C-alpha positions in Angstrom: -5.2 -4.3 -5.0 -3.5 -5.7 -8.3 -5.8 -7.1 -10.8 -4.5 -9.2 -13.7 -5.6 -8.4 -17.3 -5.8 -11.5 -19.6 -6.6 -11.5 -23.4 -8.7 -8.7 -25.1 -12.2 -9.4 -23.3 -10.6 -8.4 -20.1 -8.9 -5.6 -21.5 -12.0 -4.3 -23.2 -13.5 -4.8 -19.8 -11.1 -2.4 -18.3 -11.9 0.3 -20.5 -15.6 -0.2 -20.1 -14.9 0.4 -16.3 -13.3 3.6 -17.2 -17.0 5.2 -18.1 -17.9 5.3 -14.6 -14.5 6.4 -12.9 -11.1 6.6 -13.4 -8.9 3.2 -13.9 -5.4 2.8 -13.5 -3.8 0.5 -16.2 0.0 -0.5 -15.4 1.8 -2.1 -18.0 4.9 -4.2 -17.4 7.7 -6.5 -18.3 8.5 -8.9 -15.3 12.0 -9.0 -16.6 12.9 -5.7 -16.4 14.4 -4.1 -13.2 12.8 -0.6 -13.7 9.6 -2.5 -13.8 9.9 -3.6 -9.8 10.9 -0.1 -8.7 7.6 1.1 -10.5 5.7 -1.3 -8.7 6.8 -0.8 -5.3 5.7 2.9 -6.2 2.4 1.6 -7.0 2.2 -0.7 -3.6 1.7 2.7 -1.9 -1.8 3.2 -3.7 -5.2 2.2 -2.2 -6.7 1.9 -5.8 -7.3 -1.0 -7.7 -4.6 -1.6 -10.4 -5.3 -3.5 -13.4 -2.0 -4.9 -14.5 -0.8 -6.2 -18.2 2.1 -8.3 -18.5 3.6 -7.4 -21.8 6.0 -10.6 -21.8 3.1 -12.8 -21.3 0.3 -10.7 -23.3 2.3 -9.0 -25.9 -0.7 -8.1 -28.0 -2.2 -6.5 -25.2 0.7 -4.1 -25.0 -0.1 -3.5 -28.5 -3.7 -3.0 -28.6 -3.2 -0.6 -25.6 -0.8 1.5 -27.7 -3.4 1.6 -30.7 -6.0 2.1 -28.9 -4.7 4.9 -26.5 -2.6 6.7 -29.1 0.2 6.4 -26.2 3.5 5.2 -27.3 4.1 1.7 -25.2 6.9 1.7 -22.7 7.6 -0.5 -20.1 6.9 0.0 -17.2 4.1 2.2 -18.1 1.0 3.7 -15.7 -1.8 4.9 -17.8 -4.9 6.3 -16.2 -8.4 5.9 -18.3 -11.2 8.0 -18.3 -14.2 7.4 -20.7 -12.3 5.0 -22.7 -9.4 7.4 -23.2 -5.5 7.8 -21.6 -6.0 11.1 -19.8 -2.8 10.8 -17.9 0.6 8.6 -18.5 3.9 8.1 -17.1 6.9 5.5 -17.6 10.1 4.2 -16.0 11.0 6.7 -13.4 8.1 9.1 -13.7 5.8 6.4 -12.1 5.6 7.6 -8.6 2.9 7.2 -5.9 2.8 11.2 -5.4 2.1 11.6 -9.0 -0.5 9.2 -9.7 -2.8 10.6 -6.6 -2.1 14.0 -7.9 -3.6 12.9 -11.1 -6.1 10.8 -10.2 -7.3 14.0 -7.7 -7.1 15.9 -11.2 -9.6 13.2 -12.9 -11.9 13.3 -10.0 
């Protein structure tokens, strides 16, 4: 299930959730066709995926980069654990298989 993230408070709550279990955070731009391919890959997952639309929430994209120290790219998927990015991929490297493997390693 996709869960939209709006504003810094909701983003902070996503990082807090990562204290309990790994969290998927998808950073995307709806105007870029590469993002559609990545989202199609993520559709195969049976996990909650928190979504930041950087076209609408540009400041959140910047905040994620500053907080995780992972250079912003779009599309981008990060796995957060204990408030840190433990895995990330962008563009064509976002595949359901790679994400499932990374989640299994994080568990």
